[in-house]
C-alpha angles and dihedrals in degrees: 000000000000126000093266094051091047090053090050089051091049091051091049090050093049093049087049090053091052092051099041103030138237096292098051118097092211089098089054093052090059096049101033091044093052093048091047094050090050091049091049092050090050095048089048093177129118090221089069128068129184122208131193144122108290097024136082107333088001096235136113118238126227120239119201107244128194093251105017137003109253131205099226125210093233124011126191116204131188113206090341096311121110110245101168144004133210125200118203124198122181114184110211104165148355094028099164096059091049105032097104091044091053091052098042092049090051091053094047098047091045093051091048093054099036091048085059089060098256126122114246128194134192132212113193117185123187134165116232088238122031131191115239109214126200120217091276093056094254118137107239095177145345119246120210122209113234142170092279091057092052101039093095092053090049091051090047091052088058094056121109103243090207092060100037115047091187088070115090117239087242131357126201114203107192116189113194117209114219104220100193103088090190095056090104093061097037099050117061104158144005094276101050 
């Protein structure tokens, strides 16, 4: 999947989120399914299988963690045995109130899987400006991603993965630029 195809997938996932809500997994089916299909095509080998919502059988697989078994966003198996996991987080709204939770959850799930001797990767997607919805779905403000928001990811990228098992083997931080400078005045709520 090239950059343009990935951006189209992100747009489709975001629009699905607006239609189905934050608790629906429909938005995940779009994004996880597209990434999984791309991985499967790149592996191009019958010994490997990729599992996620929205791809193949449409289900996540559990990976045995050191502390708890974890249903992983995308699991890669070789001859039926999990060999790697990928977590995907796409922030679509209300980033500031959840930013520490996103990061702490990422560290915990990574440590759980990597401590069980499996590689674990993270994909973190965030727009450069994000709507902040109130409980009625009305946008009360727009949040802008800045250096302060990304500082913890930069520090994490400097960690030695052999010394710190909470550090993903690789992390992709994908910042999406919103091109429409008038989006903030055109969009007022989730249905507009």
